[in-house]
N, C-alpha and C positions, 0 to 999 in steps of 0.2 A: 713490716703490720704499722710503724708511725707513720707511714706517707700514709695510709688509708684511713689510721683516724682523722689525722690534720684535715685530708680531704672531706670527711663525711661532718669534721667543725666547718669545714670551710662551706658547706654544701645545705650548710643548715637540718643535718639530718640527726644530730648529735648537739646538746648545748649543757653550759656547765651551770649548774643550779645548785647553791650552799652543800658548797665541797661534794657533790656529786654530781657525775655525766647523767643526761638523760634520754634517752632517746624520743626522737620526735617523727613521730608518725609510726606505721608499720617497721615490723622489723625485718620483712621483704626488702625492704626499700634501700636496705643498705647495700644486700647483697646487687640487688641492680646496679649501683655505682661504685663502678671500682676505677679506677683513674686510669686513662690511656697509657699516662706515665709507666706503669707500673706492670700492665698487659706487655708492651714495646719489651723491656725491662728482661721481664720472664720469656718474652718470644729469642731476643736476642741471646740471653742463658741458654736455650734449646737449640740456639743455630751452629753456636760455639762447640757443639758437642760433636762427635764422630758420625757418620754418616748413619753407620749402623745402629748407636745408639740412636739415632731420630728416628729413625724406620719403626725400632720395635716401641720406642714411648706412643709413636700413631700408630702401631696396632693396638698397643694397651689402652689407646685413648678412646677407641672406635670398641674394647670391648668393655668401656665402663671406669666407672670409680677404682670399683674392686676388683683384681683380677687373677685367674689360677691361672700360670702355667709354669711349662716344663723350662722355660728360656731363659739359658745362663745371665747373657747380656741385662735381662731385666734385673735376677738376682745380684748382678754388680752394680747399678744402675743403687738400686737396694742400696746393699752395705756401701756405697758412698753418700747417700743420704741424697742422690740428685733426684730430684720430681718425687720419689718414692719410698713407700713404708714397709718392711718387710710383714708380715703376720705368719699366721701359722700352716705348717705341710699339709696337701691336700693329697688323697687319695679318689683316682678317677673310676670309673665301674670297671675298663679295662687292663684296670691295673698299673694304670702312668699315676707314678709319684709328683705331685708337683708342689710348686709353693704356690701361695698366694702373696701380693701387694696390692696396696693403694695408694694412690695419689696423696703426697704430702698435703695439698690442698686440691680443693675441687677447680680453681683457679688454675693451677697447672693443666689439668683436664681440658679444659674449657681453650684455655692458651692455644694446648699443640693439635686438639683434635679441628681447632678455626686454621688452622694454616693447611688440611688437609683440602684436597679438590675435589670438589663435590663427585667431578667423575671416579677419583678416585675412593671415595670414601661408600661410596656406592660398589665397588668392585669390592671391599673389604669387606661392607657389613653382608655381603654375598657370598663372603667366603667364610667368614664365623658362621652364619646359618646354616651354610654347607655341613662344617667340622659338628655344630649341633646335631642334625639330621642322622648323620656318621655314629653319630658316638663317640 
């Protein structure tokens, strides 16, 4: 977090005045300016995980920032504090009990989603749509 704030200062998006920190420009401008070094660090962190963990994080990234699933691997990642936070249990119409998770930061979801090739993304979105159609 310190690196991100330092980056915003260096880019002129934040400034210090009268012992206060002020935003320069619209708030949305902050989300657009994430240092590439931070993205690379997160990408490396993901690449160090086992293949199965990377696969389920990619599936979660396709689903969005908040996820409901019965996948034990996501539960384990959330328990270990890796990219995800646990939420409240959910119950699907078919009786399946699931857990809910959210990415600890949108940047994790963005970095993981960006690792997926366009062709694989299309296939994954298609499978998600099929699942929603069948219930």
